[in-house]
N, C-alpha and C positions, 0 to 999 in steps of 0.2 A: 504493500500502498503506499504512495508517495504523501509526501508532505505539501502542506495548502502552498508552504513556500518554494515549493519545486516544480509548481503547477504557475506558479504566476508569470513567472520568463518564458512557456510556452504559449498561454494566453497572447504575449504584448507580443512577442517574437523577439525578443531582447533577453540579451543574457542575465540582464539584471533590472531589477524593477528602478533600482538608483542611474541606471545610463539613460535608461527613459527620463527619466527626470532631469536630469543635466543635460539632454538633447533639446529638451522643449526650454528650459531657461537659457541654454544659450540660441536657439532662435529668439525667444522672447527677449533680449538682453543686445541682439542685434538687428534688431528692427526696433527697437528704443532708440538704439546711435544714431541710424540711420534717419530716423523722424528729428530726432533733436537736431542734427545736422543741418537738415531740410529747413526746418525752424529757424538758425542761425543767420542761415543765409538769405532770408529773406525779410530779416529783422536788418541785416547791417542793409540790404537794395535800399530798407525805409528809411534808414540813416540818411544811407545815399545820398539820397533823393531827396530828402530833409536839409541835408550841409547845402547841397547846390541851392536850391529854392532860397534857403535863408540868406547865400555868399551873393546872388544874380540881386535879390531885393533889398537887401544896403547896396547892391553897386548903381542899384538907378536911385537909387535916394528916396525912396516912397517912406510914407510914413509906420514907423513901428504901433502908432496908437490904432491906422485902420488894420493892420495887420491881426492885432489882439483882437480886436473887436470882429473880424470874420473869420478868425482861424477856425470857429468851432461850426463856422453856417450848413459847412456840410452835412452834419450830422443833425440837423433840423430832417432828410430824408428819412430818420425813423420811425419819424411819423404815422408815414405808410403802415405801420404795424398797426396801427390802429384800427384801419381795416381789416388783416387778418397777414397771418406769415407769407402768404406769397408776393400782395401787394409793397407790403413792408421789405421784404427780400429784395423785389425787382426795384423800389426805388434808390433801397439802399447800396445796391453795385452800382447803379446807374453812377451816381454821384462819387463812388469811390472806387472808380476805375480811371488808371491815368492817360486812357485813351480818350477821356471827354473831359479831362479835364484840362487836357494839353490843347486842346480847341481856341480856348479863347486865349492862351500865350500866342501861340504860332499865328491867330489871327489878329493878335497885338503886333508883332512883330513883320507882320507882313503889312499891315497899315499903320502901319508907327502909331499904334495906339497905350500910351503909357497906363491907361485905365485898365483896357483889354488883359497887356502885360500886369500889370499888380492881382486882377483878380485869378488868371493863371498860376500866380504861384504861389499865391496863398493856399489854393485851392490844393494844387500838386503836395505843398509841404502838406498841408493837411492828412491828406491820402501817406503820405510819406512816413509820417509822426505814427497815424494807426498802424503801419504796420514794424513799425520800431516796438508799437506796446504790443504786437502781439491781435492784433484784431487783422481780421482778415474779410474778404468778398464773404458774404450771406448763401448758406443754400436755403431750403421753403420749407427744411422740416422743424427748424427750432430756430432763433433768434441768435444762439448761444452756438448754434452749429456753421463754422466757419473751414473756409480752406485748411486754415492755419491746423486745426485739430486731425482734419485727415489728412494730412502728412505722413 
């Protein structure tokens, strides 16, 4: 008659139960390292964008009072969550995407409009700041479900 300890390796197809636990733990640790590295890269990108926006904002000599006043303005897009999660995520993502925030910046450069450049720099700086702090684009499942959590 075999003992239970001898049967467990046969069931799991490993030599020992501890070997199975080590394999599971090493996989999870590896996965955590990859996730952490991706988040760090995205945060560093956000920091770089924020620093560049602050540099060009100061180079143009725009008012820092206006910068501070309008820095959090894109977060008003969260009001879409009052309707439902789908509308909230769509509104938030629209106002927190670099492609959209760069449009007034490009328009300002082409038309030589300081106001448009200022809006584009503040808006893009806001997105960079959000990425630096770990806030990402939203999924329609839940407000806190962002692309940062799924990396």
